[in-house]
MARRO-523964 format. One record per residue: residue number from 1; residue in three letters; x negated, y negated, z negated of N, C-alpha, C, O in turn. Coordinates in pm, whole numbers. Example, Ala and Ser with C-alpha at 12.3 -4.5 7.8 and 13.67 -1.06 7.14 Angstrom:
<nodes>
NODE  resi  resn    n_px    n_py    n_pz   ca_px   ca_py   ca_pz    c_px    c_py    c_pz    o_px    o_py    o_pz
NODE     1   ALA   -1319     569    -780   -1230     450    -780   -1320     330    -780   -1424     332    -846
NODE     2   SER   -1285     225    -708   -1367     106    -714   -1290      -3    -787   -1341    -114    -804
</nodes>
This chain:
<nodes>
NODE  resi  resn    n_px    n_py    n_pz   ca_px   ca_py   ca_pz    c_px    c_py    c_pz    o_px    o_py    o_pz
NODE     1   MET   -9912     348   -1762   -9840     471   -1794   -9713     438   -1871   -9719     375   -1977
NODE     2   SER   -9599     480   -1820   -9472     448   -1884   -9449     538   -2005   -9492     653   -2009
NODE     3   LEU   -9381     481   -2105   -9351     556   -2226   -9238     655   -2199   -9153     631   -2113
NODE     4   ALA   -9238     765   -2272   -9133     865   -2258   -9000     805   -2302   -8994     730   -2399
NODE     5   LYS   -8895     839   -2231   -8763     789   -2263   -8717     841   -2400   -8748     954   -2438
NODE     6   ILE   -8644     756   -2472   -8583     798   -2598   -8454     874   -2564   -8367     822   -2494
NODE     7   ILE   -8445     995   -2615   -8326    1077   -2590   -8224    1050   -2699   -8252    1078   -2816
NODE     8   PRO   -8108     998   -2666   -8008     968   -2770   -7947    1096   -2825   -7953    1200   -2759
NODE     9   PRO   -7887    1091   -2944   -7825    1210   -3003   -7718    1273   -2914   -7701    1395   -2913
NODE    10   LYS   -7646    1189   -2839   -7546    1236   -2744   -7571    1168   -2610   -7624    1056   -2606
NODE    11   PRO   -7535    1232   -2500   -7558    1172   -2368   -7483    1040   -2353   -7372    1023   -2404
NODE    12   ILE   -7546     947   -2283   -7486     816   -2259   -7462     796   -2110   -7550     821   -2028
NODE    13   LYS   -7343     750   -2077   -7312     704   -1942   -7269     558   -1951   -7189     521   -2037
NODE    14   LEU   -7322     476   -1862   -7284     336   -1858   -7216     305   -1726   -7276     315   -1619
NODE    15   TYR   -7089     269   -1736   -7013     226   -1619   -7031      74   -1611   -6992       1   -1701
NODE    16   CYS   -7092      29   -1502   -7144    -106   -1497   -7118    -166   -1358   -7059    -102   -1272
NODE    17   CYS   -7163    -289   -1339   -7154    -355   -1209   -7273    -448   -1196   -7297    -530   -1284
NODE    18   ILE   -7346    -437   -1088   -7473    -507   -1073   -7459    -658   -1072   -7554    -729   -1104
NODE    19   ILE   -7340    -709   -1035   -7323    -854   -1027   -7249    -912   -1148   -7223   -1032   -1151
NODE    20   CYS   -7216    -830   -1245   -7139    -877   -1360   -7231    -910   -1478   -7296    -820   -1531
NODE    21   PRO   -7239   -1036   -1520   -7327   -1072   -1631   -7285   -1011   -1763   -7370    -983   -1849
NODE    22   TRP   -7155    -990   -1782   -7108    -930   -1907   -7153    -784   -1915   -7202    -738   -2018
NODE    23   ALA   -7136    -712   -1806   -7179    -572   -1803   -7330    -561   -1817   -7381    -464   -1874
NODE    24   ALA   -7401    -661   -1765   -7547    -658   -1770   -7601    -655   -1912   -7710    -604   -1935
NODE    25   ARG   -7526    -707   -2007   -7572    -711   -2145   -7613    -572   -2194   -7724    -554   -2245
NODE    26   THR   -7526    -475   -2178   -7553    -340   -2229   -7656    -269   -2144   -7737    -192   -2195
NODE    27   TRP   -7653    -292   -2015   -7754    -235   -1925   -7893    -284   -1965   -7988    -206   -1970
NODE    28   ILE   -7903    -413   -1993   -8030    -471   -2037   -8077    -406   -2167   -8193    -369   -2180
NODE    29   ALA   -7985    -392   -2264   -8021    -335   -2394   -8070    -192   -2381   -8170    -155   -2442
NODE    30   LEU   -8000    -112   -2302   -8041      28   -2283   -8179      36   -2216   -8261     120   -2252
NODE    31   THR   -8202     -52   -2121   -8331     -53   -2051   -8441    -103   -2142   -8550     -46   -2145
NODE    32   GLN   -8413    -210   -2216   -8512    -264   -2309   -8548    -162   -2417   -8664    -152   -2457
NODE    33   ALA   -8449     -87   -2463   -8471      13   -2567   -8532     142   -2513   -8566     232   -2590
NODE    34   ASN   -8546     151   -2381   -8606     268   -2316   -8529     396   -2346   -8587     502   -2371
NODE    35   VAL   -8396     384   -2343   -8308     497   -2372   -8273     569   -2242   -8255     507   -2138
NODE    36   GLU   -8263     701   -2251   -8218     778   -2135   -8066     764   -2124   -7993     787   -2220
NODE    37   PHE   -8020     726   -2006   -7876     713   -1983   -7848     726   -1834   -7938     715   -1751
NODE    38   GLU   -7723     751   -1803   -7680     759   -1663   -7606     631   -1626   -7511     592   -1693
NODE    39   TYR   -7651     567   -1520   -7588     442   -1473   -7488     477   -1363   -7520     550   -1269
NODE    40   ILE   -7367     423   -1375   -7263     446   -1274   -7209     311   -1230   -7148     239   -1308
NODE    41   GLU   -7233     277   -1103   -7190     148   -1048   -7041     150   -1018   -6988     244    -959
NODE    42   ILE   -6973      42   -1061   -6830      26   -1036   -6810    -100    -952   -6851    -209    -991
NODE    43   ASP   -6745     -83    -838   -6712    -197    -753   -6588    -264    -811   -6478    -209    -805
NODE    44   LEU   -6606    -383    -866   -6495    -449    -935   -6386    -496    -839   -6273    -520    -882
NODE    45   LYS   -6419    -510    -712   -6318    -548    -613   -6241    -428    -560   -6136    -443    -497
NODE    46   ASN   -6294    -311    -585   -6230    -188    -537   -6255     -77    -638   -6330      18    -612
NODE    47   LYS   -6193     -89    -754   -6218       4    -863   -6168     144    -827   -6054     160    -783
NODE    48   PRO   -6252     244    -845   -6211     381    -811   -6094     428    -895   -6083     393   -1013
NODE    49   ASP   -6007     505    -836   -5892     560    -909   -5937     643   -1028   -5877     636   -1136
NODE    50   TRP   -6043     722   -1009   -6089     809   -1117   -6136     727   -1237   -6121     770   -1352
NODE    51   PHE   -6193     608   -1210   -6239     522   -1320   -6119     472   -1401   -6122     472   -1524
NODE    52   LEU   -6015     428   -1331   -5895     376   -1397   -5817     485   -1468   -5758     461   -1574
NODE    53   LYS   -5816     604   -1413   -5737     713   -1471   -5812     786   -1582   -5753     822   -1684
NODE    54   GLU   -5942     809   -1562   -6016     897   -1652   -6107     825   -1752   -6142     881   -1856
NODE    55   VAL   -6145     701   -1720   -6246     634   -1803   -6188     513   -1876   -6186     510   -1999
NODE    56   ASN   -6140     415   -1800   -6092     292   -1862   -5973     237   -1785   -5990     172   -1682
NODE    57   PRO   -5852     263   -1834   -5731     214   -1765   -5730      63   -1748   -5664      11   -1658
NODE    58   GLY   -5803      -8   -1835   -5811    -154   -1823   -5904    -198   -1712   -5902    -314   -1672
NODE    59   GLY   -5987    -106   -1663   -6075    -135   -1551   -6193    -225   -1583   -6252    -284   -1492
NODE    60   LYS   -6229    -236   -1711   -6334    -330   -1748   -6471    -264   -1754   -6485    -147   -1789
NODE    61   VAL   -6572    -343   -1718   -6710    -304   -1741   -6774    -411   -1830   -6738    -528   -1822
NODE    62   PRO   -6870    -369   -1915   -6920    -233   -1926   -6824    -143   -2004   -6753    -186   -2095
NODE    63   THR   -6825     -18   -1964   -6765      88   -2045   -6877     187   -2073   -6946     233   -1982
NODE    64   LEU   -6896     219   -2199   -7005     309   -2238   -6945     439   -2290   -6860     438   -2379
NODE    65   LYS   -6990     549   -2234   -6947     680   -2282   -7060     740   -2364   -7173     754   -2316
NODE    66   TYR   -7029     775   -2486   -7127     835   -2577   -7075     972   -2617   -6981     983   -2696
NODE    67   GLY   -7135    1076   -2562   -7080    1209   -2580   -6946    1216   -2508   -6940    1201   -2386
NODE    68   ASP   -6839    1237   -2584   -6705    1242   -2527   -6622    1119   -2561   -6503    1113   -2530
NODE    69   GLU   -6684    1021   -2626   -6611     902   -2671   -6648     780   -2585   -6757     773   -2528
NODE    70   TYR   -6556     684   -2579   -6576     565   -2498   -6575     438   -2585   -6502     428   -2683
NODE    71   LEU   -6659     343   -2545   -6662     212   -2607   -6646     106   -2498   -6695     124   -2386
NODE    72   ILE   -6578      -4   -2531   -6565    -115   -2438   -6598    -246   -2509   -6618    -250   -2630
NODE    73   GLU   -6604    -353   -2430   -6637    -490   -2471   -6789    -503   -2487   -6853    -433   -2566
NODE    74   SER   -6844    -595   -2409   -6990    -604   -2393   -7065    -631   -2523   -7170    -571   -2546
NODE    75   ALA   -7013    -718   -2608   -7083    -746   -2734   -7088    -622   -2823   -7187    -597   -2892
NODE    76   ILE   -6979    -545   -2820   -6971    -424   -2903   -7061    -313   -2849   -7134    -250   -2925
NODE    77   THR   -7055    -289   -2719   -7138    -183   -2660   -7286    -215   -2671   -7369    -125   -2687
NODE    78   THR   -7320    -343   -2662   -7461    -382   -2672   -7512    -368   -2814   -7624    -322   -2836
NODE    79   GLU   -7430    -409   -2910   -7470    -392   -3050   -7479    -244   -3087   -7563    -205   -3168
NODE    80   PHE   -7394    -163   -3027   -7401     -19   -3051   -7538      35   -3010   -7597     116   -3082
NODE    81   VAL   -7589     -10   -2896   -7722      34   -2851   -7828      -8   -2951   -7917      70   -2985
NODE    82   ALA   -7820    -131   -2998   -7918    -181   -3094   -7915    -101   -3223   -8020     -73   -3281
NODE    83   ASP   -7797     -63   -3269   -7783      17   -3391   -7830     161   -3369   -7887     224   -3458
NODE    84   LEU   -7803     212   -3248   -7835     351   -3218   -7985     374   -3209   -8034     482   -3243
NODE    85   VAL   -8058     273   -3164   -8202     287   -3140   -8278     183   -3224   -8328      85   -3169
NODE    86   PRO   -8287     203   -3355   -8353     103   -3440   -8501      83   -3406   -8557     -23   -3431
NODE    87   GLU   -8564     187   -3348   -8705     174   -3313   -8730      73   -3203   -8844      31   -3182
NODE    88   ALA   -8625      33   -3132   -8639     -70   -3029   -8652    -209   -3089   -8689    -303   -3019
NODE    89   LYS   -8622    -224   -3217   -8638    -349   -3293   -8557    -464   -3234   -8604    -577   -3227
NODE    90   LEU   -8435    -433   -3192   -8349    -536   -3135   -8273    -615   -3241   -8217    -721   -3213
NODE    91   LEU   -8272    -563   -3364   -8203    -629   -3474   -8303    -669   -3583   -8377    -583   -3632
NODE    92   PRO   -8307    -796   -3622   -8393    -836   -3734   -8357    -757   -3859   -8239    -735   -3887
NODE    93   LYS   -8458    -714   -3934   -8434    -635   -4055   -8381    -720   -4169   -8300    -675   -4249
NODE    94   ASP   -8429    -844   -4176   -8388    -932   -4284   -8244    -980   -4261   -8214   -1032   -4154
NODE    95   PRO   -8155    -962   -4359   -8014   -1000   -4341   -7994   -1146   -4303   -7906   -1179   -4223
NODE    96   PHE   -8076   -1235   -4361   -8062   -1377   -4329   -8104   -1404   -4185   -8036   -1478   -4113
NODE    97   LYS   -8215   -1344   -4142   -8260   -1362   -4004   -8159   -1302   -3905   -8138   -1355   -3797
NODE    98   LEU   -8099   -1191   -3945   -7997   -1130   -3860   -7879   -1226   -3843   -7826   -1242   -3733
NODE    99   ALA   -7839   -1289   -3952   -7730   -1387   -3945   -7770   -1505   -3858   -7690   -1555   -3779
NODE   100   GLN   -7893   -1550   -3873   -7942   -1661   -3791   -7942   -1625   -3643   -7908   -1707   -3558
NODE   101   SER   -7980   -1503   -3612   -7984   -1461   -3472   -7843   -1459   -3413   -7823   -1493   -3297
NODE   102   ARG   -7748   -1418   -3494   -7609   -1416   -3446   -7559   -1559   -3424   -7477   -1583   -3335
NODE   103   LEU   -7607   -1651   -3505   -7572   -1791   -3486   -7630   -1843   -3354   -7568   -1924   -3286
NODE   104   LEU   -7749   -1794   -3319   -7811   -1831   -3191   -7717   -1797   -3076   -7693   -1880   -2988
NODE   105   SER   -7666   -1675   -3076   -7575   -1631   -2970   -7447   -1714   -2970   -7396   -1751   -2865
NODE   106   ASP   -7397   -1742   -3088   -7274   -1821   -3101   -7295   -1962   -3046   -7208   -2015   -2976
NODE   107   ARG   -7407   -2023   -3077   -7434   -2160   -3032   -7465   -2165   -2883   -7438   -2266   -2817
NODE   108   PHE   -7521   -2059   -2829   -7538   -2053   -2684   -7401   -2057   -2617   -7381   -2128   -2519
NODE   109   SER   -7307   -1980   -2672   -7172   -1977   -2617   -7106   -2114   -2627   -7028   -2152   -2540
NODE   110   GLU   -7137   -2186   -2734   -7076   -2317   -2754   -7136   -2425   -2664   -7064   -2508   -2609
NODE   111   PHE   -7268   -2424   -2650   -7335   -2535   -2582   -7377   -2505   -2437   -7355   -2588   -2348
NODE   112   LEU   -7435   -2389   -2413   -7490   -2361   -2281   -7396   -2283   -2189   -7398   -2301   -2068
NODE   113   PHE   -7313   -2197   -2247   -7223   -2121   -2161   -7127   -2210   -2083   -7098   -2179   -1967
NODE   114   PRO   -7076   -2321   -2140   -6990   -2410   -2060   -7059   -2463   -1934   -6994   -2485   -1832
NODE   115   VAL   -7191   -2485   -1941   -7266   -2529   -1823   -7264   -2419   -1717   -7243   -2445   -1599
NODE   116   TYR   -7288   -2296   -1761   -7281   -2182   -1669   -7141   -2169   -1610   -7126   -2152   -1489
NODE   117   ARG   -7041   -2177   -1694   -6903   -2155   -1649   -6863   -2259   -1544   -6801   -2226   -1443
NODE   118   LYS   -6897   -2385   -1569   -6856   -2491   -1478   -6938   -2492   -1350   -6884   -2511   -1241
NODE   119   SER   -7069   -2471   -1363   -7157   -2484   -1247   -7160   -2362   -1158   -7159   -2373   -1036
NODE   120   ILE   -7162   -2245   -1218   -7179   -2122   -1141   -7046   -2048   -1126   -7005   -2015   -1015
NODE   121   TYR   -6980   -2024   -1236   -6851   -1955   -1227   -6746   -2046   -1164   -6656   -2000   -1093
NODE   122   GLY   -6758   -2175   -1191   -6660   -2271   -1139   -6700   -2333   -1006   -6618   -2398    -941
NODE   123   GLY   -6826   -2316    -965   -6868   -2364    -834   -6912   -2509    -827   -6943   -2558    -718
NODE   124   ASP   -6916   -2579    -941   -6960   -2719    -943   -7107   -2725    -982   -7141   -2747   -1098
NODE   125   VAL   -7196   -2705    -884   -7339   -2693    -913   -7394   -2820    -976   -7493   -2813   -1050
NODE   126   SER   -7333   -2934    -949   -7381   -3060   -1008   -7375   -3057   -1160   -7445   -3134   -1227
NODE   127   ALA   -7291   -2970   -1215   -7278   -2959   -1361   -7405   -2907   -1425   -7420   -2916   -1547
NODE   128   LEU   -7496   -2852   -1345   -7624   -2805   -1400   -7705   -2921   -1459   -7795   -2900   -1540
NODE   129   ASN   -7672   -3043   -1419   -7739   -3160   -1477   -7704   -3175   -1624   -7774   -3244   -1698
NODE   130   ASP   -7596   -3111   -1667   -7555   -3119   -1808   -7637   -3026   -1898   -7620   -3025   -2020
NODE   131   ILE   -7726   -2949   -1837   -7799   -2848   -1914   -7891   -2911   -2019   -7917   -2850   -2122
NODE   132   PHE   -7940   -3031   -1992   -8037   -3091   -2085   -7973   -3128   -2218   -8031   -3105   -2324
NODE   133   ASP   -7856   -3184   -2212   -7784   -3215   -2337   -7749   -3086   -2411   -7756   -3081   -2534
NODE   134   ALA   -7712   -2982   -2335   -7680   -2853   -2396   -7802   -2791   -2463   -7792   -2735   -2572
NODE   135   ILE   -7917   -2801   -2397   -8041   -2747   -2453   -8076   -2820   -2582   -8117   -2757   -2680
NODE   136   ASP   -8062   -2952   -2582   -8093   -3030   -2702   -8012   -2980   -2823   -8064   -2975   -2935
NODE   137   LYS   -7888   -2943   -2799   -7802   -2895   -2908   -7833   -2751   -2946   -7815   -2712   -3062
NODE   138   PHE   -7879   -2673   -2850   -7902   -2530   -2872   -8036   -2500   -2939   -8045   -2411   -3023
NODE   139   VAL   -8139   -2573   -2902   -8276   -2541   -2944   -8294   -2529   -3095   -8370   -2442   -3138
NODE   140   PRO   -8229   -2611   -3178   -8248   -2594   -3323   -8213   -2454   -3375   -8259   -2414   -3481
NODE   141   TYR   -8132   -2380   -3300   -8092   -2245   -3342   -8184   -2137   -3285   -8171   -2019   -3318
NODE   142   LEU   -8276   -2179   -3198   -8371   -2086   -3138   -8497   -2086   -3226   -8599   -2145   -3192
NODE   143   VAL   -8485   -2018   -3338   -8585   -2027   -3444   -8715   -1955   -3409   -8716   -1836   -3381
NODE   144   ASN   -8826   -2031   -3412   -8961   -1973   -3400   -8971   -1874   -3285   -9014   -1760   -3304
NODE   145   ALA   -8934   -1916   -3167   -8935   -1828   -3049   -9078   -1812   -2996   -9120   -1884   -2906
NODE   146   LYS   -9150   -1719   -3054   -9291   -1697   -3018   -9320   -1548   -3002   -9373   -1488   -3095
NODE   147   PRO   -9288   -1486   -2889   -9217   -1544   -2775   -9066   -1541   -2789   -8994   -1611   -2718
NODE   148   PHE   -9016   -1457   -2884   -8872   -1446   -2901   -8832   -1482   -3044   -8916   -1517   -3126
NODE   149   PHE   -8704   -1474   -3071   -8650   -1522   -3197   -8728   -1473   -3318   -8757   -1354   -3331
NODE   150   ASP   -8763   -1567   -3406   -8835   -1539   -3530   -8968   -1467   -3506   -9012   -1387   -3588
NODE   151   GLY   -9031   -1498   -3394   -9163   -1441   -3366   -9161   -1297   -3320   -9267   -1234   -3312
NODE   152   SER   -9044   -1244   -3288   -9035   -1105   -3241   -9110   -1088   -3109   -9110   -1178   -3025
NODE   153   GLU   -9172    -973   -3093   -9243    -943   -2969   -9147    -897   -2859   -9183    -896   -2741
NODE   154   VAL   -9026    -859   -2898   -8925    -815   -2801   -8800    -899   -2822   -8776    -948   -2932
NODE   155   PRO   -8718    -916   -2718   -8594    -991   -2736   -8503    -923   -2837   -8492    -801   -2839
NODE   156   THR   -8439   -1003   -2919   -8344    -950   -3015   -8207    -932   -2948   -8185    -978   -2836
NODE   157   LEU   -8118    -865   -3019   -7984    -843   -2966   -7919    -973   -2921   -7861    -979   -2813
NODE   158   ALA   -7927   -1076   -3003   -7864   -1204   -2969   -7919   -1259   -2837   -7844   -1315   -2757
NODE   159   GLU   -8048   -1242   -2816   -8109   -1292   -2693   -8068   -1209   -2572   -8052   -1261   -2462
NODE   160   LEU   -8051   -1079   -2593   -8006    -993   -2483   -7862   -1027   -2444   -7824   -1011   -2328
NODE   161   LEU   -7782   -1072   -2539   -7644   -1108   -2510   -7635   -1232   -2421   -7541   -1245   -2343
NODE   162   VAL   -7732   -1321   -2433   -7728   -1444   -2353   -7814   -1433   -2227   -7803   -1517   -2137
NODE   163   ALA   -7899   -1332   -2221   -7995   -1319   -2110   -7931   -1319   -1972   -7985   -1383   -1881
NODE   164   PRO   -7818   -1250   -1949   -7762   -1250   -1814   -7723   -1388   -1764   -7728   -1415   -1644
NODE   165   PHE   -7685   -1475   -1855   -7645   -1610   -1816   -7767   -1699   -1794   -7769   -1783   -1704
NODE   166   VAL   -7869   -1681   -1878   -7995   -1755   -1859   -8056   -1718   -1724   -8099   -1806   -1649
NODE   167   SER   -8061   -1589   -1694   -8124   -1544   -1569   -8049   -1596   -1447   -8111   -1629   -1347
NODE   168   ARG   -7919   -1603   -1454   -7840   -1651   -1340   -7849   -1801   -1324   -7848   -1851   -1211
NODE   169   ILE   -7858   -1874   -1433   -7878   -2019   -1424   -8011   -2047   -1354   -8018   -2130   -1263
NODE   170   TYR   -8116   -1980   -1397   -8247   -2002   -1336   -8249   -1955   -1191   -8314   -2017   -1107
NODE   171   LEU   -8180   -1848   -1162   -8175   -1798   -1024   -8115   -1903    -931   -8167   -1926    -822
NODE   172   VAL   -8007   -1966    -973   -7945   -2071    -892   -8036   -2193    -882   -8048   -2253    -775
NODE   173   LEU   -8099   -2231    -992   -8189   -2346    -991   -8307   -2325    -895   -8354   -2420    -832
NODE   174   GLU   -8353   -2202    -887   -8468   -2172    -800   -8429   -2163    -652   -8516   -2164    -565
NODE   175   SER   -8300   -2154    -625   -8252   -2131    -489   -8215   -2263    -419   -8222   -2371    -478
NODE   176   ASP   -8176   -2251    -293   -8135   -2367    -216   -7998   -2419    -256   -7959   -2530    -217
NODE   177   ILE   -7923   -2341    -335   -7791   -2387    -376   -7795   -2461    -509   -7694   -2517    -552
NODE   178   GLY   -7910   -2462    -573   -7924   -2530    -701   -7997   -2661    -687   -8028   -2705    -576
NODE   179   SER   -8023   -2724    -800   -8092   -2852    -802   -8238   -2832    -840   -8271   -2794    -952
NODE   180   LYS   -8326   -2857    -742   -8469   -2842    -771   -8515   -2947    -874   -8611   -2924    -947
NODE   181   ASP   -8446   -3062    -877   -8483   -3166    -974   -8462   -3118   -1117   -8541   -3148   -1206
NODE   182   VAL   -8354   -3043   -1138   -8327   -2989   -1272   -8436   -2890   -1311   -8487   -2895   -1423
NODE   183   LEU   -8472   -2802   -1219   -8575   -2703   -1248   -8710   -2770   -1272   -8785   -2730   -1361
NODE   184   THR   -8740   -2873   -1194   -8866   -2945   -1212   -8874   -3008   -1350   -8977   -3001   -1417
NODE   185   LYS   -8764   -3070   -1392   -8763   -3131   -1524   -8776   -3026   -1633   -8849   -3046   -1731
NODE   186   LEU   -8707   -2915   -1618   -8716   -2808   -1717   -8859   -2755   -1730   -8905   -2725   -1840
NODE   187   SER   -8927   -2744   -1618   -9059   -2680   -1617   -9175   -2775   -1640   -9288   -2730   -1661
NODE   188   THR   -9151   -2907   -1635   -9262   -3002   -1650   -9247   -3099   -1766   -9346   -3152   -1816
NODE   189   ASP   -9124   -3123   -1808   -9102   -3219   -1917   -9136   -3151   -2050   -9075   -3051   -2085
NODE   190   PRO   -9234   -3207   -2125   -9274   -3145   -2253   -9157   -3126   -2349   -9159   -3036   -2434
NODE   191   LYS   -9055   -3210   -2336   -8939   -3200   -2425   -8869   -3066   -2411   -8808   -3017   -2507
NODE   192   TYR   -8877   -3006   -2292   -8806   -2881   -2266   -8898   -2760   -2253   -8856   -2652   -2213
NODE   193   ALA   -9026   -2781   -2287   -9125   -2673   -2274   -9090   -2553   -2363   -9105   -2438   -2321
NODE   194   TYR   -9043   -2580   -2483   -9011   -2472   -2577   -8900   -2384   -2521   -8911   -2261   -2520
NODE   195   PHE   -8793   -2448   -2475   -8680   -2372   -2418   -8722   -2302   -2290   -8691   -2185   -2271
NODE   196   HIS   -8792   -2372   -2203   -8830   -2316   -2073   -8921   -2194   -2090   -8906   -2094   -2020
NODE   197   THR   -9015   -2203   -2182   -9106   -2090   -2207   -9027   -1971   -2259   -9048   -1858   -2214
NODE   198   TRP   -8937   -1996   -2353   -8853   -1887   -2404   -8769   -1826   -2294   -8761   -1704   -2282
NODE   199   ALA   -8706   -1909   -2213   -8617   -1860   -2107   -8693   -1777   -2005   -8646   -1671   -1964
NODE   200   THR   -8810   -1823   -1964   -8888   -1747   -1865   -8942   -1618   -1924   -8952   -1517   -1854
NODE   201   ASN   -8978   -1620   -2052   -9020   -1495   -2118   -8904   -1396   -2125   -8924   -1276   -2105
NODE   202   LEU   -8786   -1446   -2152   -8667   -1361   -2160   -8638   -1297   -2024   -8609   -1178   -2016
NODE   203   ILE   -8645   -1377   -1920   -8617   -1327   -1785   -8721   -1223   -1742   -8691   -1131   -1667
NODE   204   ALA   -8844   -1239   -1791   -8952   -1146   -1755   -8958   -1023   -1843   -9037    -932   -1816
NODE   205   SER   -8876   -1017   -1949   -8880    -902   -2040   -8834    -776   -1967   -8758    -786   -1870
NODE   206   PRO   -8878    -659   -2012   -8847    -534   -1940   -8698    -511   -1919   -8657    -464   -1813
NODE   207   GLY   -8617    -542   -2020   -8474    -518   -2007   -8409    -600   -1897   -8326    -550   -1822
NODE   208   VAL   -8448    -727   -1889   -8390    -816   -1788   -8452    -790   -1652   -8382    -770   -1553
NODE   209   ALA   -8585    -791   -1646   -8653    -771   -1518   -8621    -636   -1456   -8619    -622   -1334
NODE   210   GLY   -8596    -536   -1541   -8569    -402   -1491   -8427    -378   -1445   -8395    -271   -1393
NODE   211   THR   -8340    -479   -1462   -8198    -461   -1426   -8145    -570   -1334   -8038    -554   -1275
NODE   212   PHE   -8217    -680   -1321   -8165    -796   -1250   -8213    -798   -1105   -8328    -832   -1077
NODE   213   ASP   -8124    -761   -1015   -8155    -765    -872   -8127    -907    -822   -8012    -945    -802
NODE   214   LYS   -8233    -984    -803   -8217   -1125    -768   -8149   -1143    -633   -8062   -1229    -619
NODE   215   ALA   -8188   -1063    -534   -8132   -1079    -401   -7982   -1054    -398   -7906   -1131    -340
NODE   216   VAL   -7940    -945    -462   -7797    -910    -465   -7717   -1016    -540   -7610   -1058    -495
NODE   217   ASN   -7769   -1059    -654   -7696   -1156    -733   -7694   -1294    -669   -7594   -1365    -678
NODE   218   LEU   -7803   -1332    -604   -7805   -1462    -537   -7705   -1465    -422   -7634   -1564    -404
NODE   219   ALA   -7699   -1357    -347   -7602   -1349    -237   -7460   -1361    -290   -7376   -1431    -232
NODE   220   HIS   -7433   -1292    -401   -7300   -1297    -462   -7267   -1437    -511   -7158   -1488    -485
NODE   221   LEU   -7361   -1499    -581   -7336   -1632    -637   -7323   -1737    -527   -7239   -1826    -537
NODE   222   ALA   -7405   -1727    -423   -7397   -1821    -312   -7261   -1812    -243   -7200   -1913    -209
NODE   223   GLU   -7215   -1690    -224   -7085   -1669    -161   -6974   -1727    -248   -6882   -1792    -199
NODE   224   ARG   -6984   -1701    -377   -6881   -1750    -470   -6877   -1902    -473   -6770   -1962    -462
NODE   225   ILE   -6992   -1964    -487   -7000   -2110    -497   -6953   -2175    -367   -6880   -2274    -370
NODE   226   THR   -6994   -2120    -255   -6952   -2172    -125   -6800   -2162    -108   -6735   -2254     -58
NODE   227   SER   -6746   -2049    -150   -6601   -2027    -141   -6524   -2126    -228   -6422   -2181    -186
NODE   228   LEU   -6574   -2148    -349   -6506   -2240    -441   -6514   -2383    -390   -6418   -2459    -405
NODE   229   LYS   -6627   -2421    -331   -6641   -2556    -276   -6542   -2577    -161   -6484   -2684    -145
NODE   230   ALA   -6526   -2472     -81   -6436   -2481      36   -6291   -2503      -6   -6210   -2562      66
NODE   231   ASN   -6260   -2452    -126   -6122   -2466    -176   -6105   -2593    -258   -5995   -2620    -308
</nodes>
């Protein structure tokens, strides 16, 4: 039996794109928090005139409309959701733990995001072999992930910010365009068990699982990587 949706103080509309990992951050947070909102898909290759004229002249997603006001930039819109719905427990209550969680997100950007950028966004799939060194540097900041940061039963805001990139890395590794050897090492080497367990738990969490269309995203990523290789 599903829980009743949380009704926000003002109506929420999320202008998003199913293949955009940045936009996915706020979509994941809204879904994880079980908030009622309206999802509006934006084709980034053919942005509607009404979106550019009436919503966001910059054409960026995510754009979040709260009542009659608009917010942009994925980190900001996602944190707004976490602040708006404290009962979702996306933010650690302890100020020190909150700071630590933000460091987690920062260190993911420093160590693991470059692997994503080069291998998937840049089309050099062989760069996924660099993930092990990146994980070694990142794991010290993944404090007590049982199953999530600091023993939280639900992913924290920092984890939701990195989730779209984790899910896409694993999606490529599981596919024919990725390296099965990398995935095998991640899933069988005891050295990486802590990270792998956390990553798979994150991908299986309601916010991620409820928003991540694997077939659509795999088709998009395969096309992108193939195109980049051809060039």
